[in-house]
N, C-alpha and C positions, 0 to 999 in steps of 0.2 A: 951580330951574334948575341947581344943583348935584345934584340926585336924578338930572334927566332925563338930564345928560351921564353921569353913574355909569351909569344902565343903557343907554346908547347903547354906552361901552365893553364892556360885559359880553358885549352881543349882537355886537360886532364880533369878539369874542375866541372865542366860541362859532360865530359863520360860521367862522372862520379854519380852526379846529378840525375843525369836520363838512367843509371844503373837504382837508384834509388826510388826511382818513382816506377810503381807497379802497381798492376789493376788485375786480382785475383776473384775467383767463385769459389766456394766453398757450400756444400751441405751438411745438415747436422745427421744426415743419416742416411745412408746410400741403396737401403734395402726398403722399401715402403710398402705397407700392406693396400691392397684396392681401397678408395673411399677416406682414406687420413691425409693430411697434410702432413706436409714438412717445410723446413726453415733453407730458404736460398739465401746466403751472404754475400755481398761483394765487396769487396774493400779496395778501396784506392789508397797508397800508402807513397807517401812523400812528395804529394801535390794536392792541391784543390781546384775545382770549378765550378763556375754556376751553372753550368749544362747537368742534362738528367740523364743517366742510361735510357740507349733505347730497346725497350721490353717487346716490340711486337714480333719476334723471333719465338716469343715464348708461346704465342696464342693456339699453334696447331696444335700441340701436345698437351697444356699445362693451361688451369683457370687459376689464374691470380686473384686471390681475396685481398690483400693489402701489402701494402708498402711503405715503408718507413725509411728514415736516413737520422744519422748522426755523423757530428763533428768534432774533432779529437785533435788539439793540438799540444806538444811537448815542446818544452825546453831543458837542452840537458846541457850544462856547461856553456852556456849561451847561446848552442847553437838549438834553432829554431826547426821541428818539423811538423808537418799536417797530415793529416788524414781524415777520410769521409768513408763512412759505410752505408750501403743500401741493404736493406731484409726484405723478402718477399713472402710471404706464407703462401703456399703454390698446393693444388691438387693436380696430379696427375688425369689425363682423361682416359687413357688405356692401359693395358697390363703388359708385362713383358718390358724385356731391355729398349732403355729410353734416355737420349741424349740430350742435356741442359744445353744447347746450342752455345756459341759464341754471343757475350753480349759486348756492343761498341757504346762506347763513352768518349767523347769528344775524338782525341788521338790515340785514345788506348783502347784494346780489347782485349775479354779474359778468354781463359781456355775453355773446351768444350767440357763438361761434368757428365758422367754417365750414373745411371739409378738403374736398379731394378726392383719394378713392380709387381708385384703378388695377387693372385686373383682372392676375392673376398673368401675369407674362413681358412686360405693354405697358410702353414707355418712358415716361417722363415728363418734359416739358418738352423741350429743345433740348440742353441742357449732357450734355457727355461723363458717362459713369458716373463716371470718377477725380474732375471737378469739381463735381458735386451730390450731397448725402445724399437728395435725392427719387428718384435713380434706383434701382431696385431690385437690392438685393443676391443675393439668390436668385430662384430660378425653379422650378418642376417642371413634367415633361410626362409623358405618356404612351403609350404604343402598342402595336397587337397585328399579330399576323402574319397575322391568318385573320378577315375579318369575316363571312364566310359557312360557317361549321363544321358539321359535322351534329352529332345532340344528345350529346353525353358525350365526342368528341374532343375533345383536348388543344388550348388556345390559346396560345400563348408570349407572355405580357403583360411588356413592359418600363416600368418607371417610372425617370425620369431627375432629378434632382436638379442643378441647376448653382450651384455654390456662388463666390463673388466674396468672402467675410467671414467664414471662419472659422467655417460653421456646424456644431453638434454637434446629437444627439439620438438616439432610437430608429428602431427599423424601423418604417417606414407601416403604418398598419391600413388593411384596406377596412372602409368604414362602409354600412351595408344590403344587402339584395338575397341574404344567407347561404343563402335555402331554393333560389335557383336556381343557386347556383353550389358546386363543390368549387374550393378555392383552395390551392395548394400553394408555398412558396416553392423557388427552383430554384437551393439554395446562398449563401453569404453575396456581398456585393456586390460590385461592379466599380468601382473606383476609377482613375481616372487624372487629371494634372494637365497642364495646358497654357498658353499664354498667347498671348491677344488683345488686339492692341491697344494691346499693352505692359501689360498686368493679366493677373495671375495668378488662371486660374481651374480648380476641379475639378468633373468631372463622377462623379456617384453614379449606379450603374445597379443597380436590384435588379431581377431576372429572378422572375416567378413563372409555375406551370401553371393554367389555369383551365380547367375543366370544365362545361360548362352542362347543367343537367340536365333541361331543357324546350326543345322548341321552338319557334318561331314568333320574335316581335322582343322581345329581350333589352337589358335595357341593364348595362354593365359598371360595378358600383358605382365610385364614387369610392374615390381611397386617401387617406388624410389621414396627413401629418407633422407630429409636434410635436419642436419643437428648439428652440435658441437660440445666440445668439452673443454673445460678450462685447465689452464694449469699456470703455476708460478716458478716455472721452470730458469734459471739464472742463465741468460744467453752472455756472449760475449759483446760489452758496450762499452763507449769510450768513457765512459765517466766511474767507469768500476771501481778502479783506485783509489777516485775521493770518496766515494760513497758506499764503504765496504762492498762492493757488487752488489748492490739491494737494490738499488734505484730502477734500474731499468730490467724490464721483462719482456723477452724475444725483442729488443731493441727497440719495440714501441708502445711499453708501458710505463706506469708509473706506481710502484707500491705495491702491497701485496693486493689492495682493495681493488687494482685495476689490472687483475688477473687476465692473461690471454686468451681470446676464444678462437679454439680451433678449429676449421670448419670440417665435419663429416657429412659425407655423402654416401649411402650405401645401395646397392641396387640388389633387388632378384633376379633370379634367371627365370627367363620365360618358359611356362611350362604348357606342354601339348598334350592336346586329350583327344578323344574320338568321340562326338557327339553324335548320337543316335536320332534317326529322323521321330517324328510322331508315331506311335503303333500302329499296325494297319489293324488292329480292333477298335480302333475310334471310330469307324465307319464315316469319317467325314464330319463328325460332332466337333464342336471348339475345343482343343485338345488343352486340357488342365490335368499337368503331371502333379501331383502333391501327395503328401503323405497321408492327410487324412481331409474329409470334405463335411461339412455339418449345413443343414437348414433348419431355419427355424423361423416363427413367426409372432407376432403379438399384436392384437387389436387396442384401438384406444375409444372407449374405456376397455379394459380387460372382458368384458361379457356384454356385447352390446345386442341390442335390441335392431331388428332389421325391421325397417319400414318402407313401403312405398316412397319414392321420392325424396327421402333422406339420407344422408352421405354417411357411410362407415369408413372409418381409418384403421386400415391395417400394413403393419411394416415390417416388411421380408429381410432377413440377413442371410448371407452364404458366407461362410467362414471357410477358408482354407490354409492348412496348415503347409510351407514349404513354397509357394509362389509371391512372386510379388504382385502387388495391386492390380498392376496393368494388366495381367494375366487373368484376372478375374472374367468371366463371359457376362454380358448381361443377361439378367433373368426377363425372360417373356413369359406374357399372363394371357392364356387361350381365352378367347368368348367365349360369353355361358348365355343363353336366352333368358331375355328379360331382366338382364342386369349389364349396367353400365358401369365402366372402367375408366380412370383415369390416373395412371402410375405416372410419378415425379420423377424427375433425372435422378440416376444412382449416384450415392457417395459412398466413396472408398478411402479404407486409412490402412497401415501398415506398421505394425509393431513387432517386438522380439521377445518370443517367450522361449523360456528354457534354451536359448541357444538358437532358438528357428524362426525364422521368418512366419508370420500370421498375417493374412489380409481379410478382412472384412467387407463384403459389398453392402450398401443399405440401402434399402429404396421401398418407398411410400405408396402404397396404392389405395385409391378413393372407391369405393362401390357403391354404386346407387341402385336399388333394384325399382324397378319399372312395372311388375303388377305382383299383388298378393299370391301366398301359396309356396309350396314348396319349391326351393330351387337348389342349386351346387354349384360351390365356389371350385372350379379345376384344381388338379393336383398340378405341383410343379415339379421339374423333375431336372437334375443338373448332372449330365454325365460326365464321369472325371476318373483319370488315370491313376491306380493305386501304384506308384513305384516301389513298393516294399512286397506286393505279390505280383506285380506284373501284370496286373487284369485290370479289364476294365470296371467300373460300378458306379453307382448312381443311387444320389443324395435325392430323398423326395420328400417332399412336403404332402401330404396325403389331400383328395379331395375330403370337402366335408359338406354334409347336408346341412340347409338354413330352411327357416322357415319365416318368410315376408310376411309379417304385418298391415292391414290397410293404413295408409298415412289419414291424416286429420279430414282432409278433405274426400275420403272413399269411406262407404257404411264399412261397418266391421262385422265379420262374417265371425261363426265359433271359434275361438281360439283355440289353435292348434300347439301342442308343443316342439320346441326344438328337438331335431334328429340330430342325436349326439354321435358324431364318428368315436368309435373306441380309440383310435389311434392318434387324435387332436383334440386335446381337451379343452379347447380355446372357449368354445360355444358351450354355456351352460341353460337349463332349459328355464325361460323366463315366465313369471306368471301371467294371467291373462288380463288383458285390459277391456275394463267396462268403459261403454260408451257414456260420453258428457252428455249431462242434461243441460236443456235449453236454462236460461235466467232471463227471466222476464221478458220474453218473445224475442230475444236476441239470443243468437246461436254461438256456442262457444269462439270460435273462430275469431267472429267480431269483437266479441268481448278483449279478447288477447290483442288484437289490432289496436282497440279503444286503449287499453292499459299503458301498451307500448306507446302512444301516440303520447299521453300523456307524460309517461316518464321521460321521453326526448326534450318535449316542451319545457320540464323541468330544469333538465339538464342546460338546455339551451339560457333559458331564465337564468339559473346560477352563473354562467359563464358571464352573461352581460352586467350582470351587478358586481362581480368581483372586478370585472375593467372599469367597472362605473367608479368605484368607490376605490380602488386602490392605483386607479391609474396606469398600471402596469402595462406594457406592450407584450407583443409574441418573443420569446427568447432569440434571441441570435443564433442562427444555424451553427452547429458545431462544423470547426474546419478539421474535417476528416484525415487531412495528409498529417496536420500538426498533430492530432491525436494519434497515429500510429509511430512518429517518430518520438514523441513522447513515452511512449509504454515500452517502444525498443528500446530506449538508453536506460529507462528502469528496468530492464531485463523482465518485466511482468508478460510471461509469454501468454499465458493464458487471455491475458486484458488485450496482449499484441493481435493473439488472432480474430481476437471478434471486432477490435479496430479494422482490422484486413477486411474483416464482412463488411461494415460497415459503409469503408473507402470503395470496395469494390460495388457495391450496391448503387452508391451514390452517382460512383463514374461512369459506370456501365447501365445505368438505369435499369437494375434487376433485381427486382426484390425477393428473389428465389435463390440467391447464392448463400449455400451454408457451409462450405467446404474449400478448404486451400486448393484442392484439385480444380475445380470449375475457375478460381481466380487464375490458375496456370493457363486454363484452355483460354481464356481470356486475353492476358496479358500477351500471351506468346515472346516469352525470352527466355531462353536457356539459363542466362545468369540468374533471373530472379526464380525461375522454376528450381532451380539449385537450392538457391535461400528457403525456399520455400520448404523443400523437403529436408534441410537441415534444422528449421523452424519444427517442423512434424515430429521430427525425431526427437529434438529434444525438450518436444510437449511431451514426450512419453517415458523420457529416459529419468533413471532413478537421480540423476545428479546431472541439471541442465546448467553447469555452471560454465562449463568449455562453449555456449552458444555463443557466438561474436556478434554483437550486434553492431559493430563497426562495418562488418563488409556487408551487413544486410541492410543498414543506412544507407551506404553509398549507391548499391543496386536500386532499393526503392525509390532516392532520390531522383538517379535517371530515370526511370521508367514513369516516376509521376511527372516528369517536364515533358511528357509526349502531350499531343493534342489530344483531349479526351472527345471520344465522339459523341455525335450527336443523338441526342433522344431521338427515337423512332414513334412520329405523332401516332402512328396507326400500329401502334404494340399492341395486342392483345390482351386481352384480360387473363386472369390465371387460367393454367390448363380445365380446371375444375367448369367454369363459365363459355369454355369456349361453343 
């Protein structure tokens, strides 16, 4: 009988212990706006274990940003109890009603928990924002100014983030659809503050220029904002009674200076648009849909004298508003009798003016007259489509008549004035040139050669004397890669651009490199192209403080480790002397 009584007592104690051991799940809120985080707490009461819960069941519908745990031991009237707590900061992957599945821990299992996730911008519940933590703190919206553009026409895209809770983060990024679009940021974001129903609200607007690259129905890809907000909310923690509930924040921080980072992910909705094909009136010309186009030219020097056999430099500029630099056509130079031409490789750049993309193409051309007399430099025409008037137009650089004088090796005929084109004031009449008399039986040309030879001999002698008396040797060649990295770390963007030119000229054995676009064409690396585009934008931005040197250095160091191309021993001289 005594044995039976002892067994019953042991069974009762075991049953009491089993009843005291619980593993429960709870959330800090069961209605959550899309893009915001919530807290899942798992409490093991009356027991302790060295094992960790199995969180793999959460991966399907949730992103887990952080996991923390805490332990607590209570002694009351000599009885000791233990408890453990796990706190998970999580974000739902989709909207609607979701179930947090049961979580397994050793021999225990929590119960499922249901939550509701509302789409971004929707109000949750009936309580005002200021009275309910279930109301959305943040909202994102996107809009375009034209849903029926022509192919390659600029669309203005505005992304707005509404913030009521100290939102922080990086610039939004577009996800997917990159092959169908060229996307360029239009300067720094606009930030305005106002008060709505007694609550502070910030509006953060990002402006972009989008260029559709094909016609038909297209979808503007969604943009994603990754950010966070800080809180100092007091969560249930195991040591709250000892430290007045102030030590632990969200179960895994310490003191107010370690405020909790709450991740926020906001996504815009894709926008469908109908892209029109190139206008039929384009008649097979290069398609250039723009708001305005200009052609202008500049001689160097400003008022040159054309002489047979002597080069004259002229730079032509094509400026177009509302188009990307990659859309600019290459300027063609018509041949003209008695004149050789040597156009150089065009250079392009893209800037932002008054909220609009402006692209400029610059191309230098060298003219060398072959015979004296009157000649004509042909007109240059660029057809373009005016997106405002929906009509084809032409940007024209008029033809101009010039008078070519004989060079030094030719007899000088009577001087004729330069015929000035009324629409092109770049060339003005030049005074007549008098023939040069012979000096002491030696022709003027020979005198020039003798003087030049004497000057060169003097320079050579000076150099030899300097070497002899100073003992200095030729300076050590610059380490071009090191120079680029130094300027990148200093964030001296203009010096960095020049250092990149030197690096590329040395690496690719090209003395004519003078634009970042040429470096892109030579390197052929998409990540490096992106870094050069960011550098180009920062060069012309009002504030270049946002330019990330670390990202540039990482990509540059990678591509600079590639095997450098060998120099082509048969490489020609510059185009002028081919």
